[in-house]
C-alpha positions as CSV (number, residue, x, y, z in Angstrom):
1,M,-2.0,-16.0,-23.0
2,E,-0.2,-12.7,-21.3
3,Q,-0.6,-13.2,-17.7
4,L,-0.6,-9.6,-15.9
5,N,0.2,-9.2,-11.8
6,R,-0.2,-5.5,-11.5
7,I,-1.8,-3.2,-8.6
8,E,-1.9,0.4,-8.4
9,L,-3.0,2.4,-5.3
10,K,-3.0,6.0,-4.1
11,G,-4.1,6.6,-1.1
12,T,-2.5,7.6,2.6
13,V,0.4,6.2,4.8
14,G,-1.2,4.9,8.2
15,S,2.5,3.4,9.6
16,I,5.7,2.8,8.5
17,R,8.3,0.3,9.4
18,V,11.9,0.5,7.9
19,Q,14.3,-2.6,8.4
20,T,17.6,-2.9,7.4
21,F,18.5,-6.5,5.7
22,S,22.2,-7.4,4.8
23,D,22.7,-3.5,3.7
24,K,19.7,-3.1,2.2
25,K,16.2,-1.5,3.6
26,V,13.3,-2.9,3.4
27,A,10.3,-0.9,4.3
28,R,6.9,-2.1,5.7
29,I,3.6,0.2,4.6
30,S,0.4,0.4,5.8
31,L,-1.9,2.4,3.3
32,V,-5.6,3.2,3.4
33,T,-7.2,3.7,0.1
34,N,-11.2,5.3,-0.1
35,Y,-13.7,4.4,-2.4
36,V,-16.3,6.8,-2.7
37,Y,-20.0,6.1,-4.5
38,K,-23.6,7.5,-3.7
39,S,-25.8,5.3,-1.7
40,K,-29.8,4.5,-3.3
41,D,-31.2,7.5,-1.4
42,G,-27.6,9.6,-2.8
43,D,-25.8,10.5,0.3
44,P,-22.1,9.7,-0.1
45,V,-20.5,6.4,0.9
46,I,-16.6,5.7,1.8
47,E,-15.5,2.2,1.9
48,T,-12.2,2.2,3.6
49,T,-9.6,-0.6,2.7
50,W,-6.1,-0.9,4.2
51,H,-3.4,-2.7,2.0
52,S,0.2,-4.2,3.1
53,I,3.0,-3.3,1.3
54,S,6.7,-3.9,1.1
55,A,8.7,-1.9,-0.7
56,W,13.1,-2.8,-0.8
57,E,15.4,0.3,-1.1
58,N,16.4,1.1,-4.7
59,K,17.1,3.3,-7.3
60,A,13.1,4.4,-8.3
61,F,12.2,4.6,-4.6
62,P,12.4,8.2,-2.6
63,D,14.4,7.4,0.9
64,L,12.3,5.2,2.5
65,A,13.5,7.2,6.1
66,S,11.1,10.6,4.5
67,I,8.0,9.0,4.5
68,Q,6.0,9.2,7.3
69,K,2.7,8.6,8.3
70,G,-0.1,10.8,6.8
71,D,1.8,11.1,3.3
72,R,0.2,10.4,0.3
73,L,1.7,7.9,-1.9
74,Y,1.0,6.6,-5.5
75,V,2.0,2.6,-5.4
76,V,2.9,0.2,-8.1
77,G,3.6,-3.1,-7.3
78,R,2.5,-6.9,-7.8
79,L,0.6,-8.8,-5.6
80,R,1.6,-11.6,-3.9
81,N,0.3,-14.0,-1.3
82,Q,2.8,-15.2,1.7
83,R,1.6,-18.5,4.1
84,F,3.3,-18.8,7.3
85,L,2.5,-20.3,10.7
86,G,0.9,-18.0,13.2
87,G,2.0,-18.4,17.0
88,D,-1.1,-21.0,17.7
89,G,0.4,-23.4,15.3
90,V,-2.7,-22.9,12.3
91,E,-1.3,-21.9,8.7
92,R,-2.1,-18.4,7.6
93,T,-2.3,-17.0,4.1
94,V,-1.5,-12.6,3.8
95,C,-2.2,-11.1,0.7
96,D,0.6,-8.0,0.4
97,V,1.9,-5.9,-2.3
98,S,5.0,-6.1,-3.4
99,A,6.1,-2.5,-4.8
100,Y,8.2,-1.3,-7.3
101,K,7.3,2.4,-7.5
102,L,6.3,4.6,-5.1
103,Q,6.0,8.3,-5.4
104,K,4.6,10.8,-3.0
105,I,1.7,13.2,-4.9
106,D,0.3,15.7,-3.5
107,T,-2.8,16.5,-1.5
108,E,-4.7,18.5,-4.5
109,E,-5.1,15.0,-6.2
110,F,-7.6,13.6,-3.1
111,N,-10.2,15.5,-3.8
112,Y,-13.7,13.5,-3.4
113,E,-16.2,14.9,-6.1
114,F,-19.9,12.9,-5.4
């Protein structure tokens, strides 16, 4: 059976931090997505989810430093779990999106219809 680990997100940048490791840049991006649906009463409901994205600089990405808070992004990547020990000594697991495609998109693509 073929295995697949792929995620596609279209959302708004909440924050971005670009760091340099061994002459390569990596961006840590928080991205917010909204899922819109109607309640039983017919009222629109917006469900908000925050995602943690990491993207290493390469030919497929725009200049990572040009991405700013509020930009709309289309992200393609894979889910990756990371385990670490917290400051209190408790082991924690975080789900992160390791991006291999980033693309800025226009705001017209973000219109919600109810």
